[in-house]
C-alpha positions as CSV (number, residue, x, y, z in Angstrom):
1,X,-56.3,-139.2,-36.5
2,X,-53.3,-136.7,-36.8
3,X,-52.5,-134.6,-33.8
4,X,-53.8,-131.0,-34.1
5,X,-52.2,-128.3,-31.8
6,X,-54.7,-126.2,-29.7
7,X,-54.2,-123.2,-32.0
8,X,-53.8,-122.5,-35.5
9,X,-50.7,-120.8,-36.8
10,X,-52.9,-118.9,-39.1
11,X,-54.2,-117.1,-36.0
12,X,-51.1,-115.2,-35.8
13,X,-50.8,-114.2,-39.4
14,X,-52.4,-110.8,-40.6
15,X,-55.8,-111.8,-42.1
16,X,-56.2,-108.8,-44.2
17,X,-54.9,-105.2,-44.6
18,X,-57.7,-103.8,-42.3
19,X,-56.5,-105.9,-39.2
20,X,-52.9,-105.2,-40.1
21,X,-53.6,-101.6,-40.0
22,X,-55.5,-101.9,-36.6
23,X,-52.4,-103.8,-35.3
24,X,-50.1,-100.9,-36.5
25,X,-52.6,-98.4,-34.8
26,X,-52.4,-100.3,-31.6
27,X,-48.6,-100.3,-31.7
28,X,-48.6,-96.5,-32.3
29,X,-51.0,-96.0,-29.4
30,X,-48.8,-98.1,-27.0
31,X,-45.7,-96.2,-28.2
32,X,-47.3,-93.0,-27.6
33,X,-48.5,-94.0,-24.0
34,X,-44.9,-95.2,-23.4
35,X,-43.5,-91.9,-24.5
36,X,-45.9,-90.1,-22.5
37,X,-45.1,-92.1,-19.3
38,X,-41.3,-91.6,-20.0
39,X,-41.8,-87.9,-20.4
40,X,-43.6,-87.6,-17.2
41,X,-41.1,-89.6,-15.3
42,X,-38.3,-87.5,-16.6
43,X,-40.0,-84.3,-15.7
44,X,-40.8,-85.6,-12.1
45,X,-37.1,-86.7,-11.8
46,X,-35.8,-83.4,-13.1
47,X,-38.0,-81.6,-10.6
48,X,-36.8,-83.8,-7.7
49,X,-33.2,-83.2,-8.8
50,X,-33.8,-79.4,-8.6
51,X,-35.3,-79.7,-5.1
52,X,-32.4,-81.9,-3.8
53,X,-29.8,-79.5,-5.4
54,X,-31.5,-76.6,-3.5
55,X,-31.4,-78.6,-0.2
56,X,-27.7,-79.4,-0.7
57,X,-26.9,-75.8,-1.3
58,X,-28.8,-74.8,1.9
59,X,-26.9,-77.4,3.9
60,X,-23.5,-76.5,2.5
61,X,-24.3,-72.9,3.6
62,X,-25.5,-73.9,7.0
63,X,-22.4,-76.1,7.4
64,X,-20.1,-73.3,6.5
65,X,-21.8,-71.0,9.0
66,X,-21.7,-73.6,11.8
67,X,-17.9,-74.1,11.0
68,X,-17.2,-70.4,11.3
69,X,-19.1,-70.3,14.6
70,X,-17.3,-73.3,15.8
71,X,-13.8,-71.6,15.0
72,X,-14.9,-68.5,16.7
73,X,-16.0,-70.1,19.7
74,X,-12.7,-72.2,19.9
75,X,-10.9,-69.0,19.6
76,X,-12.8,-67.3,22.3
77,X,-12.7,-70.3,24.8
78,X,-10.2,-70.6,27.5
79,X,-7.9,-73.7,27.6
80,X,-9.9,-75.0,30.6
81,X,-13.1,-74.7,28.8
82,X,-11.8,-76.4,25.8
83,X,-10.5,-79.3,27.8
84,X,-13.9,-79.6,29.6
85,X,-15.7,-79.6,26.3
86,X,-13.4,-82.2,24.8
87,X,-13.9,-84.5,27.9
88,X,-17.6,-84.4,27.1
89,X,-17.2,-85.3,23.5
90,X,-15.5,-88.6,24.2
91,X,-18.3,-91.2,23.8
92,X,-18.7,-93.7,26.6
93,X,-18.4,-97.3,25.4
94,X,-21.6,-99.3,25.9
95,X,-21.5,-102.2,28.3
96,X,-22.2,-105.7,26.9
97,X,-25.5,-105.9,29.0
98,X,-27.0,-102.7,27.7
99,X,-25.9,-102.0,24.0
100,X,-26.9,-98.7,22.8
101,X,-29.3,-98.9,19.9
102,X,-30.3,-95.8,18.0
103,X,-34.0,-95.3,18.1
104,X,-36.2,-94.3,15.2
105,X,-38.8,-91.6,15.5
106,X,-41.7,-92.9,17.5
107,X,-39.5,-94.8,20.0
108,X,-39.1,-98.1,18.1
109,X,-35.7,-99.5,17.6
110,X,-34.3,-99.9,13.9
């Protein structure tokens, strides 16, 4: 007895025009669904980009304001005040026994 594969190659051929048309219709539906998903994702991404651009604009504006305030305060401060302030800015180096690990909100270390 000759070996027979578990499938028949004829299963993969179009049997008639009706089934061929249904395959094309299914392909069209899949393509339409993929286009819909693509459009939805592109819209969502554009919307998020606009939100992020606005946040960047606000942060740049806030940064400029803080830089102006900083310059003004440096101008008005006495040399002694500036020296005292500069000494507070120098970070202390952590000791090997107790390394400083930044904490995430909620108190857990990251």
